[in-house]
Each structure stands twice: as C-alpha cells, then as structure tokens.
N, C-alpha and C positions, 0 to 999 in steps of 0.2 A: 450542584451540591444536594438538592432537593431530591434526587434520584439516588444519590448515596445515601442519604440518609434514610429514605425508604427501604432500599434494599437491605441495609445494616441496621437499621431500625435504631440509629443514631439517638434518637430523641429516649430512647429507652435506658440507654447506659447513663450512668452516674456523671455529673457535671465534671469532675476531676477527670474521667477516661474520655468525655466528648474534648476537654481541652487537649488532652494526650493526643486525641485523634486528630484534630484540628492541627496541631504542632506538627505531627507526624506528615500531614499531607501538605503542609507549608514546605517541611523539609525536603519531601520528594520532589515538590514545586522547585525548589530552590535548585536543588540537585540537578533536576533537569535542565532549569534554567542555566546552572553553571555548566552543564554537560555542552547544552547549546553554544553557549557563547565561547568554549574552548573549542568546539568545532569549528564555528565561523571564524574565531582568530586563527586557528590552524590553517584552515584554508586561506584565509587572507596571506597569512605568512608564505605559505607556499606557492599562492598566486603572485606575491611580491618576488619571492626568489626566483620563479620563475619567467618574472618580466626581467629582472634583472640579468638572468642569466641569457637570456633571449636579446636582452640589449648588448650585452657583453659580446653573444657571438655573431650579432649583426653589424657590431661596431668592427669587431675583428674581421668578419667577412667583407666590409665595407673599406675597411683601411687596405687590406691586402689589393681588392679590386683597383681601388685609387691608386695604390702604389703600383700597379701593372699599367693602369692609364697612364699615371706620370711618367712612367720610364717610355712607354711608347711615344707621349706626345713629346718629351725630351728628346727623344732619339729624332724624331722626324724634324724637330725644331733645329735640333744640334746640326743633322744633316744638311738642311736647308741653306743654314746658315755657314755652314761649312763649305758647301758649294759657291754659295755667294762671296764669300771670303776667297776661297781658291781661284774662283774665276777673278775676282779683283786683282787677286796678288798676280796670277798668271798673264791678266792683260798688261798689268804694270811691268812685270818681267818681260813681256814678249815686245812692248813698247820700247823699253829700254834697249833690249836685243835688237832690235829692227832698227833703232836709231843707229847703233854701233855698228851693224852691219852694213847700214847706209851709209854711214862717216866712211868706213872703210873702202867700200866700193867706190865710194865718191873719190877718195883720196888716191885710189887705183887708178880710177877714169881720169881724173885730173893730171896724174904723173904721165899717164899714157898720152892724153891730148897733147900735155906740153912737151912730151918727147918728139911727138909727131909735128908741132908747132916748131920746135927747134929744127928738125930734122928738114922741113919745108924752108925756113929760112937758111939752112947750111945748103939745100941745093941751088937756093936762088943766088946766093954767093959763092956759087962753083965750086964746092966741096966735093972732092970725090967720094964714092960709094963706101970706101971700105973706111974712109974717115968719119964719116956720117954714122956708121955702124958702131965704130969703136966708141963716138961720144955719145949715141943714143941708148947703146946695148942691143939694138935691132939685129934681126938676122937678115942674111940676102932674101929669104923668101917673102919678107914682111913688105918690101919695096912701099 
C-alpha cells in the first residue's frame, strides 16, 4: 500500500477521495477473490464430475469384464459338472444295461446247459437221437 500511496500520492488526496480509493481497492480485491473462488469452485466441480464419470466408466468396464469372466467361469463349471453328471448317469445306465445283458446271457446259457443236462440224461436212459432232438430242440450237428 505504501508504494501505491507514493505513486499516486494518495496522501495529497482529500480524505473523502482516499476513502473512495480504499473502497475501490477493497472492491477490486473482493472481486478478484470472488473470481478466484469461483474458478476454484468450477475446477473442483469439473474435477468431481470427472471423477464421477471416470468411476461410472470404470464400473461399467469392470462389470463387462466381470460378466465375461463370470460367463467363462460358469461355462467351465457347468461343463465340468455336466461331464461329471453325464459320466455318473452313463455309468449307472451302463451297469444297469450290463446287469440286464448278463442276466439275459445267464438265462440263455442256463437254458442251454439245462437242455444239455436233459439230453445227457435222455441218452443215459436210452432214448434215440431223434427223440432227444425233438425234446431239446437241438439239431443233429450239435451232438
């Protein structure tokens, strides 16, 4: 302020002019302070909006990436579980089918062995070959 006083020789101005000049300087300082505050507020607002926009974009990108990874993980898990379930089901069905086939084969072999046993007993009793073939259902080649 001393420099300004010297330059403008404020001391020589009437008291009323000095008061107006001081008020004018205060108004300038206040205006500059307000302009600076508004600038800082605007920059802060822009920064906050930028952060918000960045977070939204980041969240969207993160969600997309998470969704892709989730789908991939889900498919892998589903594939593994599907294979496991399919193998278990296939194994059960295979066992069931194997038992069924085994029983059918066993019955067939049992009947065959039974017929052979009957044929042997008929031979021991002296039945002729034609009668044995007729009773057992065997053909002549079988003997």
